[in-house]
Residue frames as qw, qx, qy, qz and C-alpha x, y, z in Angstrom:
[[0.000, 0.886, 0.463, 0.000, 0.00, 0.00, 0.00],
 [0.322, -0.787, 0.110, 0.514, 2.85, 2.32, 0.93],
 [0.417, -0.125, 0.603, 0.668, 4.58, 1.55, -2.38],
 [0.229, 0.633, 0.665, 0.325, 1.36, 2.30, -4.27],
 [0.118, -0.940, -0.241, 0.210, 1.03, 5.70, -2.57],
 [0.402, -0.586, 0.344, 0.614, 4.64, 6.51, -3.37],
 [0.367, 0.159, 0.696, 0.597, 4.20, 5.59, -7.04],
 [0.099, 0.799, 0.576, 0.143, 0.94, 7.55, -7.23],
 [0.233, -0.883, -0.049, 0.405, 2.55, 10.63, -5.70],
 [0.403, -0.353, 0.514, 0.670, 5.49, 10.43, -8.09],
 [0.301, 0.432, 0.721, 0.450, 3.08, 10.10, -10.99],
 [0.015, -0.908, -0.415, 0.055, 1.11, 13.16, -9.89],
 [0.324, -0.753, 0.181, 0.544, 4.28, 15.22, -9.46],
 [0.397, -0.079, 0.650, 0.643, 5.52, 14.17, -12.90],
 [0.206, 0.656, 0.669, 0.282, 2.16, 15.02, -14.44],
 [0.124, -0.935, -0.219, 0.249, 2.10, 18.44, -12.79],
 [0.386, -0.562, 0.382, 0.624, 5.67, 19.13, -13.88],
 [0.367, 0.207, 0.712, 0.561, 4.87, 18.11, -17.45],
 [0.095, 0.822, 0.551, 0.104, 1.73, 20.30, -17.50],
 [0.236, -0.875, 0.003, 0.422, 3.68, 23.27, -16.15],
 [0.429, -0.306, 0.545, 0.652, 6.39, 22.71, -18.73],
 [0.298, 0.486, 0.697, 0.435, 3.85, 22.66, -21.55],
 [0.038, -0.923, -0.371, 0.095, 2.22, 25.86, -20.27],
 [0.337, -0.725, 0.230, 0.554, 5.59, 27.64, -20.07],
 [0.408, -0.032, 0.665, 0.625, 6.50, 26.49, -23.60],
 [0.199, 0.693, 0.639, 0.269, 3.15, 27.68, -24.96],
 [0.144, -0.934, -0.164, 0.283, 3.50, 31.08, -23.31],
 [0.402, -0.513, 0.426, 0.628, 7.03, 31.41, -24.70],
 [0.368, 0.267, 0.713, 0.534, 5.79, 30.54, -28.20],
 [0.077, 0.863, 0.496, 0.063, 2.98, 33.09, -27.99],
 [0.263, -0.857, 0.056, 0.439, 5.32, 35.84, -26.77],
 [0.434, -0.293, 0.568, 0.635, 7.94, 35.08, -29.43],
 [0.318, 0.405, 0.717, 0.470, 5.57, 34.87, -32.39],
 [0.023, 0.907, 0.420, -0.012, 3.45, 37.89, -31.51],
 [0.319, -0.790, 0.146, 0.503, 6.50, 40.04, -30.78],
 [0.418, -0.161, 0.620, 0.645, 8.13, 39.09, -34.09],
 [0.211, 0.466, 0.726, 0.459, 4.99, 39.66, -36.17],
 [0.125, -0.864, -0.373, -0.315, 3.36, 42.63, -34.46],
 [0.348, 0.394, -0.340, 0.780, 5.43, 45.54, -33.14],
 [0.426, -0.550, 0.080, -0.714, 2.69, 46.61, -30.69],
 [0.917, -0.354, -0.085, -0.163, 3.10, 43.24, -28.94],
 [0.548, 0.487, -0.530, 0.426, 6.83, 43.58, -28.28],
 [0.016, -0.221, 0.687, -0.692, 5.96, 44.06, -24.62],
 [0.613, -0.367, -0.581, -0.391, 3.27, 41.73, -23.28],
 [0.339, -0.539, 0.440, -0.633, 2.23, 42.18, -19.66],
 [0.504, -0.145, 0.779, -0.343, 0.62, 38.79, -19.12],
 [0.535, 0.111, -0.678, -0.491, -0.52, 35.62, -20.89],
 [0.385, -0.090, 0.783, -0.480, -3.07, 33.32, -19.26],
 [0.047, -0.206, -0.930, -0.301, -5.40, 30.48, -20.23],
 [0.478, -0.097, 0.014, -0.873, -9.08, 31.21, -20.61],
 [0.636, 0.020, 0.662, -0.396, -11.95, 28.83, -19.77],
 [0.795, 0.522, -0.021, -0.308, -12.24, 28.15, -23.51],
 [0.859, -0.146, 0.394, 0.293, -10.04, 25.25, -24.67],
 [0.673, 0.271, 0.328, 0.605, -7.06, 26.38, -26.72],
 [0.121, 0.855, 0.175, 0.472, -7.73, 30.10, -26.19],
 [0.585, -0.256, -0.313, 0.703, -5.27, 32.33, -24.35],
 [0.054, -0.975, -0.213, 0.037, -5.70, 35.85, -23.00],
 [0.607, 0.184, -0.033, 0.772, -2.98, 38.32, -23.95],
 [0.207, -0.918, -0.287, 0.176, -2.81, 41.49, -21.85],
 [0.539, 0.240, 0.048, 0.806, -0.90, 44.56, -23.04],
 [0.003, -0.468, 0.004, -0.884, -0.72, 48.20, -21.92],
 [0.145, -0.121, 0.668, -0.720, -1.91, 47.11, -18.46],
 [0.470, 0.260, 0.639, -0.550, -5.58, 46.61, -19.31],
 [0.578, 0.421, -0.348, -0.606, -5.97, 45.92, -23.05],
 [0.664, -0.086, 0.729, -0.142, -7.22, 42.38, -23.64],
 [0.552, 0.430, -0.530, -0.478, -6.69, 40.22, -26.74],
 [0.859, -0.116, 0.468, -0.174, -7.06, 36.49, -27.39],
 [0.365, 0.599, -0.656, -0.278, -4.86, 34.07, -29.30],
 [0.964, 0.007, -0.242, -0.109, -4.22, 30.38, -29.93],
 [0.836, -0.490, 0.124, 0.211, -1.43, 28.34, -28.30],
 [0.722, 0.051, 0.241, 0.646, 1.16, 29.46, -30.87],
 [0.063, -0.670, -0.034, 0.739, 0.20, 33.08, -31.41],
 [0.295, 0.136, 0.697, 0.640, -0.79, 32.46, -35.03],
 [0.105, -0.633, -0.554, -0.531, -4.15, 34.20, -34.72],
 [0.133, -0.109, -0.433, 0.885, -5.29, 37.21, -32.74],
 [0.172, -0.654, -0.659, -0.329, -8.79, 38.22, -31.68],
 [0.041, 0.011, -0.361, 0.932, -10.11, 41.36, -30.05],
 [0.505, -0.345, -0.394, -0.686, -13.62, 41.45, -28.60],
 [0.562, -0.390, 0.425, -0.592, -15.76, 40.02, -25.84],
 [0.321, 0.076, -0.944, 0.003, -15.50, 36.46, -24.60],
 [0.620, -0.268, 0.063, -0.735, -18.97, 35.41, -23.44],
 [0.062, -0.038, 0.974, -0.214, -19.70, 32.49, -21.13],
 [0.464, -0.180, -0.461, -0.734, -23.07, 31.50, -22.63],
 [0.552, -0.314, -0.770, 0.058, -23.83, 28.98, -19.90],
 [0.358, -0.439, -0.500, 0.655, -23.29, 31.40, -17.04],
 [0.156, 0.865, 0.377, 0.291, -24.40, 34.39, -19.16],
 [0.439, -0.780, 0.049, 0.443, -21.29, 36.38, -18.24],
 [0.516, 0.823, -0.142, 0.189, -19.14, 38.73, -20.27],
 [0.852, -0.326, -0.046, 0.407, -15.72, 37.44, -19.18],
 [0.508, 0.371, 0.050, 0.776, -13.81, 40.16, -21.03],
 [0.201, -0.761, -0.106, -0.608, -15.82, 42.93, -19.42],
 [0.771, -0.630, -0.091, -0.013, -15.34, 41.41, -15.97],
 [0.812, -0.060, -0.012, 0.581, -11.61, 41.11, -16.55],
 [0.292, 0.534, 0.063, 0.791, -11.22, 44.72, -17.73],
 [0.443, -0.783, -0.120, -0.420, -13.25, 45.96, -14.75],
 [0.847, -0.474, -0.063, 0.231, -10.97, 44.06, -12.40],
 [0.690, 0.136, 0.047, 0.709, -7.83, 45.42, -14.08],
 [0.125, 0.579, 0.112, 0.798, -9.08, 49.01, -14.07],
 [0.560, -0.747, -0.353, -0.062, -10.29, 49.00, -10.46],
 [0.255, 0.546, -0.400, 0.691, -8.57, 51.34, -8.01],
 [0.442, -0.364, -0.680, 0.458, -8.31, 50.93, -4.27],
 [0.118, -0.866, -0.333, -0.353, -10.71, 53.63, -3.10],
 [0.593, -0.756, -0.061, 0.269, -8.53, 54.26, -0.08],
 [0.638, -0.128, 0.263, 0.712, -5.60, 55.05, -2.39],
 [0.251, 0.785, 0.356, 0.442, -7.37, 57.97, -4.07],
 [0.375, 0.044, -0.247, 0.892, -5.64, 61.30, -3.26],
 [0.152, -0.767, -0.623, -0.002, -8.65, 62.73, -1.41],
 [0.315, -0.619, -0.114, 0.711, -6.67, 65.82, -0.37],
 [0.117, -0.158, 0.455, 0.868, -6.76, 66.90, -4.02],
 [0.149, -0.481, -0.734, -0.456, -10.56, 66.76, -4.20],
 [0.269, -0.148, 0.331, -0.892, -13.37, 68.74, -2.62],
 [0.015, 0.234, 0.963, -0.130, -16.44, 67.11, -1.13],
 [0.465, -0.197, -0.218, -0.835, -20.15, 67.39, -1.78],
 [0.008, 0.080, 0.931, -0.357, -22.25, 65.81, 0.98],
 [0.511, -0.215, -0.323, -0.767, -25.93, 65.00, 0.55],
 [0.825, -0.381, -0.294, -0.295, -28.16, 63.58, 3.28],
 [0.778, -0.601, 0.179, 0.035, -26.27, 61.44, 5.80],
 [0.265, 0.811, -0.516, -0.074, -23.29, 61.10, 3.42],
 [0.759, -0.347, 0.547, -0.059, -22.73, 57.46, 4.40],
 [0.855, 0.337, 0.331, 0.215, -22.25, 56.18, 0.86],
 [0.241, -0.729, 0.327, 0.551, -19.12, 57.25, -0.97],
 [0.753, 0.492, 0.335, 0.280, -18.07, 57.82, -4.56],
 [0.298, -0.580, 0.253, 0.715, -15.38, 59.78, -6.39],
 [0.597, 0.710, 0.369, 0.058, -15.76, 61.56, -9.72],
 [0.403, -0.299, 0.326, 0.801, -13.21, 62.96, -12.16],
 [0.365, 0.777, 0.513, 0.025, -14.75, 65.74, -14.26],
 [0.345, 0.066, 0.227, 0.908, -13.88, 68.55, -16.64],
 [0.145, 0.541, 0.407, -0.721, -15.91, 71.80, -16.25],
 [0.331, 0.432, -0.350, -0.763, -16.27, 72.09, -20.03],
 [0.012, -0.002, -0.979, -0.204, -17.54, 68.53, -20.46],
 [0.534, -0.117, -0.235, -0.804, -21.14, 68.42, -21.69],
 [0.700, -0.169, -0.686, -0.100, -21.58, 64.83, -20.51],
 [0.340, -0.069, -0.640, 0.686, -20.35, 65.90, -17.06],
 [0.267, -0.055, 0.141, -0.952, -23.01, 68.61, -16.89],
 [0.699, -0.140, -0.454, -0.535, -25.71, 66.12, -17.83],
 [0.632, -0.102, -0.723, 0.259, -24.36, 63.70, -15.23],
 [0.138, 0.016, -0.494, 0.858, -24.25, 66.40, -12.53],
 [0.464, -0.131, -0.065, -0.874, -27.86, 67.42, -13.17],
 [0.786, -0.161, -0.516, -0.301, -29.06, 63.84, -12.85],
 [0.523, 0.045, -0.689, 0.500, -26.83, 63.25, -9.83],
 [0.237, -0.310, 0.259, -0.884, -28.94, 65.78, -7.89],
 [0.787, -0.237, -0.268, -0.502, -31.47, 62.95, -7.43],
 [0.771, -0.014, -0.582, 0.259, -28.99, 60.84, -5.44],
 [0.387, -0.783, 0.187, -0.449, -28.99, 61.39, -1.66],
 [0.819, -0.514, 0.254, -0.028, -27.16, 60.04, 1.40],
 [0.868, 0.287, 0.052, 0.403, -23.83, 60.19, -0.38],
 [0.299, -0.805, 0.235, 0.455, -20.43, 61.85, -0.05],
 [0.755, 0.609, 0.126, 0.207, -18.95, 62.76, -3.43],
 [0.501, -0.562, 0.273, 0.599, -15.22, 63.39, -3.74],
 [0.559, 0.810, 0.175, -0.033, -14.95, 65.70, -6.73],
 [0.600, -0.318, 0.358, 0.640, -11.65, 65.69, -8.62],
 [0.375, 0.839, -0.058, -0.390, -11.23, 68.53, -11.07],
 [0.681, -0.090, 0.612, 0.392, -9.75, 66.91, -14.16],
 [0.371, 0.801, -0.030, -0.468, -9.25, 69.45, -16.98],
 [0.566, -0.148, 0.692, 0.423, -8.29, 67.50, -20.08],
 [0.516, 0.667, 0.530, 0.088, -10.38, 69.10, -22.83],
 [0.378, 0.767, 0.103, 0.508, -8.79, 72.53, -23.28],
 [0.353, 0.178, -0.354, 0.848, -6.73, 75.33, -21.74],
 [0.385, -0.433, -0.049, -0.813, -10.02, 76.97, -20.77],
 [0.823, -0.352, -0.428, -0.125, -10.89, 73.83, -18.81],
 [0.643, -0.046, -0.428, 0.633, -7.71, 74.34, -16.80],
 [0.016, 0.309, -0.131, 0.942, -8.50, 78.01, -16.15],
 [0.622, -0.431, -0.225, -0.614, -12.02, 77.20, -14.99],
 [0.833, -0.246, -0.475, 0.144, -10.79, 74.35, -12.80],
 [0.451, 0.093, -0.386, 0.799, -8.27, 76.62, -11.10],
 [0.240, -0.354, 0.036, -0.903, -10.94, 79.25, -10.39],
 [0.775, -0.377, -0.345, -0.372, -13.30, 76.62, -9.00],
 [0.766, -0.114, -0.489, 0.401, -10.56, 75.13, -6.81],
 [0.304, 0.100, -0.306, 0.897, -9.71, 78.56, -5.42],
 [0.367, -0.560, -0.310, -0.675, -13.32, 79.57, -4.75],
 [0.275, -0.381, 0.561, -0.682, -14.35, 80.18, -1.13],
 [0.725, 0.043, 0.560, -0.399, -17.07, 77.53, -1.46],
 [0.008, -0.303, 0.828, 0.471, -15.81, 75.00, -4.00],
 [0.212, 0.299, 0.930, -0.016, -18.88, 72.76, -3.86],
 [0.280, 0.737, 0.418, -0.452, -21.37, 75.61, -4.39],
 [0.138, 0.670, -0.390, -0.616, -19.30, 77.14, -7.19],
 [0.108, -0.125, 0.927, 0.335, -19.07, 73.75, -8.91],
 [0.249, 0.499, 0.819, -0.140, -22.82, 73.21, -8.71],
 [0.224, 0.771, 0.128, -0.582, -23.49, 76.74, -9.99],
 [0.088, 0.537, -0.617, -0.568, -21.26, 76.12, -13.01],
 [0.018, -0.069, 0.964, 0.258, -22.34, 72.58, -13.85],
 [0.102, 0.486, 0.857, -0.138, -26.03, 72.61, -12.94],
 [0.121, 0.827, 0.374, -0.401, -27.02, 76.27, -13.35],
 [0.613, 0.511, 0.273, 0.537, -24.63, 77.25, -16.19],
 [0.182, -0.977, -0.023, 0.112, -23.34, 80.24, -14.25],
 [0.523, 0.711, -0.355, 0.309, -19.95, 81.77, -15.13],
 [0.803, -0.248, -0.335, 0.427, -16.92, 80.87, -13.03],
 [0.180, -0.982, 0.048, -0.039, -15.84, 83.72, -10.75],
 [0.545, 0.598, -0.445, 0.386, -12.15, 84.61, -10.84],
 [0.697, -0.693, 0.169, -0.080, -10.05, 83.45, -7.91],
 [0.547, 0.593, -0.549, 0.218, -6.43, 82.60, -7.20],
 [0.705, -0.572, 0.385, -0.167, -4.57, 80.24, -4.87],
 [0.182, -0.439, 0.862, 0.177, -2.21, 77.26, -4.98],
 [0.825, 0.282, -0.006, -0.490, -3.58, 75.01, -7.78],
 [0.118, 0.473, -0.866, -0.109, -0.94, 72.27, -7.80],
 [0.557, 0.065, 0.754, -0.343, -3.67, 69.85, -6.72],
 [0.724, 0.566, 0.098, -0.381, -5.13, 70.06, -10.23],
 [0.362, 0.653, -0.652, -0.135, -1.75, 69.23, -11.76],
 [0.227, -0.264, 0.914, -0.207, -1.56, 66.20, -9.49],
 [0.696, 0.304, 0.484, -0.434, -5.06, 65.13, -10.55],
 [0.655, 0.646, -0.254, -0.298, -4.02, 65.20, -14.20],
 [0.170, 0.537, -0.825, 0.041, -0.90, 63.18, -13.45],
 [0.464, -0.056, 0.805, -0.364, -2.92, 60.69, -11.42],
 [0.741, 0.460, 0.225, -0.434, -5.38, 60.34, -14.29],
 [0.513, 0.643, -0.537, -0.188, -2.61, 59.67, -16.78],
 [0.082, -0.401, 0.893, -0.189, -1.08, 57.06, -14.51],
 [0.410, 0.142, 0.844, -0.317, -4.37, 55.22, -14.05],
 [0.071, 0.141, 0.766, 0.623, -5.60, 55.71, -17.62],
 [0.203, 0.668, 0.555, -0.452, -8.56, 57.97, -16.91],
 [0.312, 0.057, 0.541, 0.779, -9.12, 58.92, -20.52],
 [0.141, -0.498, -0.509, -0.687, -12.57, 60.51, -20.42],
 [0.076, 0.085, 0.550, -0.827, -14.95, 62.45, -18.23],
 [0.501, -0.641, 0.424, -0.397, -16.91, 61.82, -16.20],
 [0.624, 0.134, -0.763, 0.104, -15.16, 58.81, -14.70],
 [0.624, -0.566, 0.132, -0.521, -16.63, 57.49, -11.45],
 [0.412, 0.207, -0.844, 0.272, -15.10, 55.30, -8.76],
 [0.710, -0.524, -0.178, -0.435, -17.08, 53.54, -6.06],
 [0.486, -0.683, 0.475, -0.268, -16.04, 52.33, -2.59],
 [0.925, -0.080, 0.370, 0.034, -15.43, 48.76, -3.81],
 [0.392, -0.448, 0.543, 0.593, -12.88, 50.07, -6.33],
 [0.530, 0.479, 0.652, 0.254, -15.07, 49.65, -9.40],
 [0.084, -0.348, 0.234, 0.904, -14.63, 52.19, -12.19],
 [0.411, 0.635, 0.654, -0.009, -17.55, 53.40, -14.30],
 [0.213, -0.143, 0.292, 0.921, -16.85, 55.67, -17.29],
 [0.069, -0.371, -0.617, -0.690, -19.46, 57.97, -18.80],
 [0.315, -0.169, 0.189, -0.915, -22.57, 59.91, -17.82],
 [0.249, -0.258, -0.933, -0.017, -24.53, 57.10, -16.19],
 [0.385, -0.603, -0.335, -0.613, -28.02, 57.83, -14.86],
 [0.351, -0.493, 0.475, -0.639, -28.96, 58.46, -11.24],
 [0.934, -0.112, 0.052, -0.336, -30.66, 55.07, -11.23],
 [0.852, 0.304, -0.354, 0.237, -27.42, 53.39, -12.33],
 [0.118, 0.570, -0.521, 0.624, -25.45, 55.33, -9.70],
 [0.683, -0.383, 0.301, -0.545, -27.84, 54.01, -7.05],
 [0.985, 0.079, -0.131, -0.073, -27.24, 50.47, -8.33],
 [0.637, 0.440, -0.445, 0.450, -23.46, 50.85, -8.18],
 [0.192, -0.562, 0.455, -0.663, -23.61, 52.42, -4.70],
 [0.866, -0.255, 0.163, -0.399, -25.67, 49.48, -3.47],
 [0.939, 0.217, -0.230, 0.132, -23.29, 46.93, -5.02],
 [0.342, 0.609, -0.472, 0.538, -20.30, 48.73, -3.51],
 [0.476, -0.518, 0.420, -0.573, -21.67, 48.05, -0.02],
 [0.967, -0.057, -0.105, -0.225, -22.01, 44.28, -0.55]]
């Protein structure tokens, strides 16, 4: 019996070693072939197997997802859907890769808007000249019991930067922001130290915040675009689970 267990263990170890060796060889083949044939794949962040037999995920530029075969002869870009579980695996993967630890956000470079008891939390990166941001802000008025960390993120124009600086230097940042975004009032001139805005832009570049509005919730999930108040409520609820 002891001999049988020893043989079985050796067999399992050999099998695992062989499987690992095959996986390493396949990854090496994918890296080599893609790098030689496509310049944009000269630096691949990660290669991993997918639940679909023979299909591998190729990750580049931190969060861009592609799919290939075991030799890197073919390349696909698009969504991988688990039809049985009815899940978009690509979307889930990108969401996970783009998530940010909410506690790591540089809150000192934001101002806060508190509604109701303020127990729920979210952070928003917005440009004062962004039409989608204005639409989002007007709909966001319907959401209560929330603390919003507002990051001024001027990426559209030089005028966006000027407006952001004036808003940041206003005596009441939250009121001035609401007046500009919800009531279309002009931005009053003001001056102060505005290096926080420069840091916001650098932070956005680092974490690939490419559009406004971009919203982050307490569970780290990132939601781009002017989602509705109803969708915000849904994300706030999920963030508490």
